C-alpha positions, -999 to 999 in steps of 0.1 A, spaced: -237 -136 402 -256 -141 368 -239 -158 340 -234 -125 320 -216 -110 349 -194 -140 352 -186 -136 315 -176 -102 319 -156 -107 348 -135 -134 332 -129 -109 301 -122 -80 321 -86 -83 323 -85 -86 284 -107 -55 281 -85 -34 304 -54 -43 279 -74 -23 251 -71 10 273 -36 20 260 -46 13 225 -76 31 228 -59 62 244 -33 63 216 -59 60 188 -76 90 205 -46 111 209 -28 104 176 -60 95 152 -89 113 164 -71 144 179 -55 155 147 -88 154 132 -96 189 147 -68 204 127 -91 198 93 -109 227 100 -80 248 87 -92 234 51 -122 259 56 -103 289 68 -76 314 60 -55 300 87 -25 318 101 -6 303 132 -7 339 148 -45 339 150 -52 302 154 -82 283 149 -105 304 167 -92 336 151 -88 326 116 -115 337 93 -136 312 76 -135 311 39 -158 282 29 -145 260 -1 -120 287 -14 -93 264 -6 -108 236 -24 -116 257 -55 -79 270 -54 -64 234 -48 -85 219 -78 -71 247 -102 -34 239 -93 -16 224 -122 6 204 -95 -26 189 -79 -41 176 -110 -5 160 -118 -2 147 -83 -37 129 -86 -27 112 -120 4 103 -106 -11 90 -75 -39 68 -94 -14 55 -119 12 42 -94 -13 31 -68 -33 10 -94 -1 -5 -109 12 -13 -74 -24 -33 -68 -18 -52 -101 18 -61 -97 13 -66 -59 -14 -93 -69 3 -111 -98 37 -113 -83 29 -129 -47 1 -152 -64 25 -164 -90 54 -170 -66 33 -187 -42 17 -213 -67 54 -223 -77 64 -226 -42 32 -248 -35 45 -270 -60 80 -273 -48 85 -308 -29 121 -300 -13 110 -285 19 142 -271 30 147 -252 -6 112 -239 -1 117 -226 33 147 -208 24 131 -192 -6 101 -182 19 125 -166 42 146 -151 18 118 -131 -4 100 -122 32 133 -104 48 128 -71 24 93 -67 42 111 -58 74 135 -33 59 126 5 60 124 25 29 152 49 42 174 18 40 162 4 7 163 39 -9 198 43 -2 206 10 -16 185 16 -48 204 49 -53 235 29 -53 227 2 -77 207 26 -101 236 54 -101 242 62 -141 281 63 -130 286 35 -105 255 16 -102 258 -22 -110 225 -19 -132 242 5 -157 275 -16 -156 254 -43 -169 239 -22 -196 270 -7 -205 285 -45 -209 258 -50 -234 265 -18 -253 233 2 -239 237 38 -230 236 44 -191 201 53 -178 194 77 -150 165 60 -133 158 81 -106 161 112 -127 140 102 -155 105 110 -156 98 80 -180 114 52 -156 108 70 -122 73 58 -117 84 21 -128 112 19 -103 87 29 -76 64 3 -85 89 -25 -90 109 -17 -58 74 -16 -40 64 -52 -55 100 -65 -46 97 -53 -11 61 -67 -4 56 -98 -24 74 -121 0 45 -112 26 15 -116 2 32 -150 -11 30 -162 25 -6 -155 29 -14 -171 -3 7 -203 7 -14 -203 40 -45 -201 20 -34 -232 -4 -26 -253 27 -64 -250 33 -74 -266 0 -88 -300 5 -61 -327 -4 -87 -352 -18 -96 -326 -44 -62 -329 -58 -65 -370 -55 -96 -368 -73 -83 -345 -101 -52 -370 -105 -76 -398 -108 -95 -381 -136 -62 -375 -155 -53 -340 -147 -17 -330 -146 -1 -304 -120 -11 -275 -144 -49 -284 -146 -48 -292 -110 -35 -258 -104 -60 -242 -125 -91 -264 -117 -83 -271 -79 -58 -246 -62 -69 -214 -79 -109 -220 -72 -99 -229 -36 -78 -197 -28 -103 -175 -47 -120 -160 -15 -87 -149 -2 -75 -134 -34 -108 -114 -39 -106 -103 -2 -70 -91 -5 -77 -70 -40 -108 -56 -29 -92 -43 5 -64 -30 -13 -90 -6 -33 -92 13 -3 -54 22 -5 -57 35 -43 -48 70 -32 -19 58 -9 10 57 -34 34 52 -4 46 87 9 80 72 28 91 53 -7 86 83 -29 99 111 -4 132 91 1 136 88 -39 124 116 -58 137 149 -66 127 183 -82 138 164 -115 110 138 -111 81 160 -97 65 156 -131 61 117 -129 67 112 -91 46 137 -71 20 123 -54 -12 138 -31 11 131 0 44 146 -11 22 177 -25 8 181 8 43 180 25 54 206 0 23 229 2 20 228 43 56 223 55 78 239 27 56 267 13 36 273 46 2 271 27 -15 255 58 -51 256 48 -45 244 11 -25 215 26 -53 207 47 -77 208 20 -57 184 -2 -54 160 27 -90 160 36 -100 153 0 -76 125 0 -91 110 30 -128 116 18 -120 98 -13 -104 70 6 -133 66 30 -153 60 2 -132 36 -17 -126 17 17 -164 14 23 -168 2 -13 -140 -23 -9 -157 -35 23 -190 -41 7 -174 -58 -23 -156 -81 3 -184 -90 24 -206 -96 -9 -181 -118 -27 -157 -132 -2 -178 -133 29 -156 -108 48 -172 -88 76 -157 -73 106 -188 -70 126 
């Protein structure tokens, strides 16, 4: 038996473990892609894919003229970009502070506490947010009343609603990002800190000149990869929190597709909106992958 055959035989059990994942990917990821033909048809369920007439790009033309689409695209970009910015600043800042902490018990306790929200679903978190932000009984408005401020209907106000979405998402996920940055900080060469201390650098200058340059590749990698999700503003979160009152500031492409497709039965227009989002996301993911490869030496193949 040749060397390559022996190597293949040794890896065969591990390759067989891939089969269930590949089957599920084909069924649930590639199978639904056939439904995108609806975007180019005047689809009716009674006629199906083969009997519905083809209308070219008419669904896209109609979609781009919808005021709701322009509003949803603007909201999607704003919420997603703000999530990326806050999702970078918050975990990086907390990671730097925890890295300076010398009490390991307190450090690990804080890590655990800030990591826990990552495991909670948006259904649970939305229930909590609705309670604590309630204008009549919520603890936040009780505090505002104590300082003489009028109650604010955070989830019914188009000015505050996007910021509730952005800040609650940051609160839920910054613990996960903090752990990634802390893991990267442990890889910084300790001798660099010793050399900096000998040169008279304090903790702040050591952080600025040693820690931040040391984790720069992982920061660039996470930011560039997050660019691929710039049209993913978070359907689960917004769907559980928004209402017709906040469609103006909270409606995103994903929720628009849901309303067009399932509530208004405009299947072809909803498919066109979903296809538009997928194509733009594919372009952004390709660009972010190139940037990650160029500046952080990250590559899959």
